[in-house]
Steps between C-alpha positions, in 0.01 A plus 500: 500500500475826312655811653178685594359193674823455692514870593144484626539176697837576663487620859746578780559175683521528878481131597764264365562128493850408610569302183825621345483677166696308237820661374380489139196709595716746695723527192200590281386761752849652500508493118179708508688749721790502257270578208316782681528835324698769681574863425747512210554128569749589776375195698579630851299231678679282752305201632593314814332161526424427864464123526682354799305462825754728674466777241119470505503539880704819464254628242202416724671686785503827300180438302212322666300490176722225360326264750506138389647547151771239445711741295513857376669729254642825631485731200743790510680722257854619459490880531820524291326328205150651496407767248465852640292778343654816643224752419243299701751360752363161398692180572346217296617230740177463698287487185737252340473278808120526502492389136745219582285386794189502279669279243609264777151487656334419169752231403475351848123477466544336159720242675241440775705696754337770710656832597423802710654842428609645835616848588422503875850510647778745583776511239766564766401175672528302176832663408642430845364147536641389165804731499412646160750737334410868530438537125227228510151628582224253601166564327276205581479143618319230306392230742484185292381142513216268416163623631367289786162330476349782708648775283253743348490865395535706818371833372126549512528696178676218311319452171331842517616730225426861417341553163748586228328832430568596865874449468573568135470837334605614156707812456 
């Protein structure tokens, strides 16, 4: 499948089969994360794979949006490794994690694995539940697994795109 077709067809999966994702597919998804560009290539991302039933129950306790996903990736960054731009008080960690998550979502879709980017949780709950070190900042969760037979795009606006001339302007 070419990239634009894949980008157009991919959607956030919210209904998962309970079939386990094969380790070789998980490895490819994690390789996509490894190859994601980061500011100055500092690579501050830290990914926790949540796979055991016990860990998934903990995750569901602090984030109801994970629902029936059989596994998830908790994408964080190490605040001691992220690039800082002092004049703007910018810490690249969150952007680096968003890029990493995008690479993972697209590779997952290529492998037939669905994902859903989730930000609806309290970071303190995640940090406490998984006892994360204080220099590790959670950015997002990628719920992950094979889409169920009833899976479909949830958003009413899925497949509706603004015209390019509405969003692109030359300077």
